[in-house]
C-alpha positions as CSV (number, residue, x, y, z in Angstrom):
1,M,48.2,-168.9,38.8
2,R,49.2,-172.3,38.2
3,F,47.3,-172.6,41.7
4,V,43.6,-171.2,40.9
5,I,43.9,-172.7,37.6
6,A,44.0,-176.3,39.3
7,F,41.5,-175.0,42.6
8,V,39.2,-174.6,39.8
9,A,39.5,-177.7,37.7
10,T,39.2,-179.5,40.0
11,L,36.2,-178.0,41.7
12,L,34.7,-179.0,38.3
13,I,36.0,-182.6,38.1
14,A,34.6,-182.8,41.4
15,V,30.6,-181.1,41.3
16,P,28.3,-183.7,40.5
17,G,26.2,-183.3,37.5
18,H,22.2,-184.2,37.3
19,A,19.5,-184.9,33.9
20,D,17.3,-182.2,33.6
21,E,13.5,-184.5,33.3
22,A,13.3,-184.8,29.8
23,G,16.7,-186.2,30.3
24,G,17.5,-183.0,27.4
25,Y,20.6,-181.6,29.8
26,V,23.3,-182.2,32.2
27,T,23.6,-179.1,34.9
28,F,25.8,-179.0,38.3
29,E,25.4,-178.6,41.2
30,T,22.8,-179.1,41.5
31,R,21.1,-179.1,45.0
32,S,18.0,-180.9,47.1
33,C,15.4,-178.6,47.9
34,V,16.0,-180.1,52.0
35,E,19.9,-178.7,51.4
36,W,19.1,-175.5,49.3
37,I,16.6,-174.2,52.4
38,R,19.7,-175.1,54.9
39,D,22.3,-173.6,53.1
40,K,19.3,-170.5,53.6
41,K,18.2,-171.4,57.3
42,E,22.7,-171.7,57.4
43,D,23.6,-168.6,55.6
44,S,27.0,-170.7,54.8
45,W,29.3,-170.6,52.0
46,S,27.2,-173.1,50.4
47,R,24.4,-170.5,50.0
48,V,27.7,-168.1,48.1
49,L,27.7,-170.6,45.2
50,D,24.2,-171.9,45.5
51,V,23.6,-167.9,44.9
52,F,26.5,-168.8,41.9
53,W,24.4,-171.4,40.8
54,V,21.2,-168.9,39.7
55,S,23.2,-166.0,37.8
56,G,24.9,-168.6,36.2
57,Y,21.6,-170.6,35.1
58,L,20.5,-167.2,34.3
59,T,22.9,-166.2,32.8
60,A,22.6,-169.0,30.2
61,A,18.9,-168.6,30.5
62,N,19.4,-164.9,28.9
63,A,22.8,-167.0,26.5
64,Y,20.8,-168.9,24.8
65,I,17.3,-169.3,24.5
66,P,16.3,-167.3,22.2
67,G,13.7,-164.4,22.0
68,K,14.5,-162.8,25.4
69,A,17.9,-161.0,27.4
70,N,17.5,-160.2,30.6
71,W,14.9,-162.6,32.1
72,L,14.7,-160.6,35.5
73,E,13.6,-157.3,33.7
74,G,11.6,-155.5,36.0
75,S,12.8,-157.2,39.0
76,D,17.0,-158.4,40.1
77,L,18.6,-161.9,41.5
78,D,17.5,-161.5,44.9
79,S,13.6,-161.9,43.7
80,A,15.1,-164.7,42.4
81,M,17.0,-166.6,45.0
82,L,13.7,-165.5,47.1
83,W,11.1,-167.1,44.4
84,I,13.4,-170.7,44.5
85,D,13.7,-170.4,48.2
86,N,9.5,-170.0,48.0
87,Y,9.2,-173.0,45.3
88,C,12.1,-175.5,48.0
89,E,9.8,-174.5,50.9
90,Q,6.9,-175.7,49.6
91,K,8.1,-178.6,47.9
92,P,11.3,-180.3,50.0
93,L,11.1,-182.7,47.6
94,S,12.1,-180.9,44.3
95,N,15.8,-179.7,43.4
96,S,17.0,-176.7,42.4
97,V,17.4,-177.4,39.1
98,A,13.7,-178.2,38.8
99,A,12.8,-174.5,41.1
100,A,15.1,-173.0,38.0
101,A,12.8,-174.4,35.1
102,K,10.0,-173.5,36.4
103,L,11.4,-169.5,38.2
104,L,11.8,-168.9,34.0
105,I,8.3,-170.9,33.2
106,E,7.0,-168.3,35.5
107,L,9.4,-165.3,34.2
108,Q,8.1,-166.1,30.4
109,G,5.5,-165.3,31.2
110,R,6.3,-160.8,31.8
């Protein structure tokens, strides 16, 4: 058990942070859209981490943005991933934080 805790702590310490464009909050494990699309094409371990990251981002939105308890209501995580994939293919100079934020804006309109 100590090994697992040490391993997870090491991962958390080694993960880079990135502030949003307005400097309002910091996110971790930000991926450029180029990396995002590469992960998708290679279907690598990094793609699994991308899915976990989006899942966590949306869970945080569900928990901390008032007025909506399920941002993916009527949809699913696969659809959210596809939306971000398309965003990144269209905007390769962007990143996962911007893509996820734009996804929330899109979902807010539903």
